[in-house]
C-alpha positions in Angstrom: 0.8 -21.7 -15.6 -1.3 -18.9 -15.4 -5.1 -19.3 -13.6 -7.6 -17.2 -15.2 -10.3 -16.3 -12.9 -13.9 -17.5 -12.9 -16.9 -14.7 -12.7 -17.4 -15.6 -9.2 -15.7 -14.4 -6.6 -12.9 -16.8 -5.3 -8.6 -17.0 -5.9 -7.0 -19.9 -6.4 -4.6 -20.9 -3.8 -1.4 -19.2 -3.4 0.9 -21.5 -3.3 0.1 -22.0 -7.0 1.4 -18.3 -7.4 4.6 -18.3 -10.4 8.4 -18.2 -9.3 7.5 -14.4 -9.6 4.8 -14.7 -7.7 1.7 -14.1 -10.3 -1.0 -15.7 -9.1 -4.0 -15.3 -11.4 -5.4 -13.1 -14.4 -8.6 -11.7 -15.1 -11.5 -10.9 -12.9 -12.5 -7.6 -11.6 -12.0 -4.5 -9.4 -15.1 -4.9 -7.4 -15.1 -3.9 -3.8 -16.0 -7.4 -2.2 -12.5 -8.8 -5.0 -10.2 -6.0 -3.4 -11.2 -6.8 -0.4 -10.7 -10.9 -0.5 -7.6 -10.4 -2.0 -6.0 -8.6 0.4 -7.7 -10.6 3.4 -5.6 -13.5 1.3 -2.5 -11.8 0.8 -3.1 -11.2 -2.8 -3.0 -7.7 -4.9 -3.8 -6.5 -8.2 -0.9 -5.1 -10.0 -1.9 -4.5 -13.7 -4.9 -3.6 -15.4 -4.6 -4.6 -18.9 -4.9 -7.5 -18.6 -6.2 -7.8 -14.5 -3.4 -9.6 -12.7 -3.2 -10.8 -9.2 0.1 -11.4 -7.7 1.0 -13.4 -3.8 4.7 -12.9 -3.9 7.8 -14.9 -1.8 9.7 -14.0 -0.5 7.1 -10.9 1.1 8.4 -7.3 1.8 7.3 -5.9 5.0 7.7 -2.6 7.6 8.4 -4.0 10.8 6.1 -1.3 12.2 7.0 -1.3 16.5 11.1 -1.5 14.7 11.5 0.8 12.1 13.5 4.0 12.7 13.4 7.1 10.2 17.3 7.7 8.5 18.9 10.3 11.1 18.6 13.2 8.4 15.2 13.2 8.3 14.7 13.1 12.4 14.7 17.0 12.4 12.5 17.3 9.3 10.0 15.0 11.3 10.5 17.1 14.5 10.0 20.7 12.6 8.1 19.2 9.9 8.4 22.4 6.6 4.9 20.7 5.6 1.4 20.3 7.2 0.7 16.5 7.3 -3.3 15.7 7.0 -5.1 12.7 6.9 -7.8 11.9 4.5 -8.6 15.2 2.6 -7.4 14.9 -0.2 -7.5 10.8 -1.4 -8.2 10.8 -5.1 -5.7 14.2 -5.5 -3.2 12.0 -3.8 -3.7 8.4 -5.9 -3.8 10.7 -9.4 -0.2 11.9 -8.7 0.7 8.4 -7.6 -0.2 7.7 -11.4 1.2 10.6 -12.9 4.4 9.8 -14.8 7.7 11.3 -12.5 11.1 11.0 -12.7 12.4 7.5 -13.2 9.1 6.6 -13.1 7.6 6.6 -16.8 4.0 4.9 -16.2 2.9 3.2 -13.0 0.1 0.0 -13.0 -2.4 2.8 -11.5 -4.9 3.1 -14.6 -8.4 5.2 -14.5 -9.8 1.5 -13.8 -7.5 1.9 -10.1 -8.7 4.9 -9.1 -12.0 4.0 -9.5 -12.0 1.2 -8.0 -9.4 2.3 -4.6 -11.7 5.2 -4.9 -14.8 3.1 -4.0 -12.5 1.5 -1.5 -11.8 5.0 0.1 -15.4 5.9 0.2 -16.3 2.7 2.0 -13.4 2.8 4.3 -11.1 0.6 3.5 -8.6 2.9 2.0 -6.7 6.4 3.1 -4.5 8.8 2.2 -1.7 10.9 3.8 -1.3 14.3 2.6 1.9 17.2 3.0 0.7 20.4 2.3 2.9 23.8 1.4 0.5 26.4 2.2 -2.3 24.9 0.0 0.0 23.1 -2.3 0.0 19.4 -2.2 3.6 18.5 -2.5 3.6 14.9 -1.6 1.3 11.9 -0.4 0.4 8.2 -0.2 -2.2 6.1 -0.1 -2.9 2.8 1.2 -5.7 -0.1 2.3 -6.8 -0.6 5.8 -7.9 -3.7 7.3 -8.4 -3.4 11.2 -4.8 -4.4 12.3 -3.3 -4.6 8.8 -2.0 -1.9 6.3 -1.0 -2.3 3.0 1.0 0.6 1.5 0.3 1.5 -2.1 2.0 4.2 -3.5 2.8 7.0 -3.0 4.6 10.3 -4.7 6.5 13.6 -3.9 7.2 17.0 -5.6 9.3 18.2 -2.7 12.3 17.0 -1.5 11.4 14.4 1.8 7.5 15.3 1.3 6.4 11.8 1.2 8.6 10.2 3.1 7.6 12.9 6.0 4.1 11.3 5.3 5.2 7.4 6.1 7.1 8.1 9.2 3.8 9.7 10.5 2.1 7.4 9.1 4.2 4.6 11.3 3.4 6.6 14.2 -0.1 7.3 13.8 -0.5 3.2 12.5 1.8 2.2 16.2 -0.7 4.2 17.8 -3.8 2.6 16.7 -2.6 -1.1 17.0 -1.7 -2.3 13.4 0.9 -4.7 13.2 1.7 -5.2 10.0 2.6 -3.0 7.4 2.6 -4.6 3.7 5.2 -3.3 1.2 4.4 -5.9 -0.8 7.7 -6.2 -3.2 11.2 -4.8 -2.0 12.7 -2.1 -3.8 15.9 0.1 -3.3 13.8 3.0 -2.4 11.5 1.1 0.8 14.9 -1.0 1.7 16.5 2.1 2.7 13.9 3.2 4.4 13.6 0.2 6.4 12.0 -2.6 4.4 12.2 -6.0 5.3 11.6 -9.5 3.4 10.0 -12.4 5.2 8.5 -16.1 3.6 4.8 -15.6 2.2 4.0 -18.3 4.8 5.3 -16.0 7.5 3.3 -13.5 6.2 -0.2 -14.9 5.5 0.4 -15.9 9.2 1.0 -12.3 10.2 -2.1 -11.8 8.0 -4.1 -13.8 9.6 -3.3 -12.7 13.4 -3.6 -8.5 12.3 -6.8 -8.9 10.9 -8.4 -10.4 13.7 -7.4 -7.5 15.7 -10.3 -4.6 15.6 -8.7 -1.1 14.7 -10.1 1.5 13.8 -9.1 4.1 11.3 
């Protein structure tokens, strides 16, 4: 049975999620609710209606183990793009929201854009950008809380631009001490890049530990 969220700030126990991972419907995308969701192993996925998810199994990247595909190694060493951080957050999320081949629509509505931009302005969401000169050709964004990072979405306009952003981000997060990289639900792309699935119980255990590690972006 789908649970309707009350107006006050709370979520039901994630064990009450449906088989597909749907936990609740309703609420809002306020900064406090989003932070509580990520700290609880929950994320929003659609806007109309607003839905909240905690799938089992959960997809992650083992940040200390993941390695770039062999064909990307040369590009990582001699990148054709300039890689930056937090230089164009809103541009990145808006590009992620645009239709693309094989992705005619996304969950990233105007309300999501406003909410995650507010998260960024509060220091909890970050972007990685790939530039060809002054042209933004790829990027990704996600949510960062201490030793935890949740990758949300990425886009590219030039081959491998978003993948280079991802592996540059892995290196940065390793150096900073982030220990858990959440990618939510396994897709063919993330599986090819090295993502794996773990049980929700194992994920929540690792999430609690990651949130206790003080990591400054």
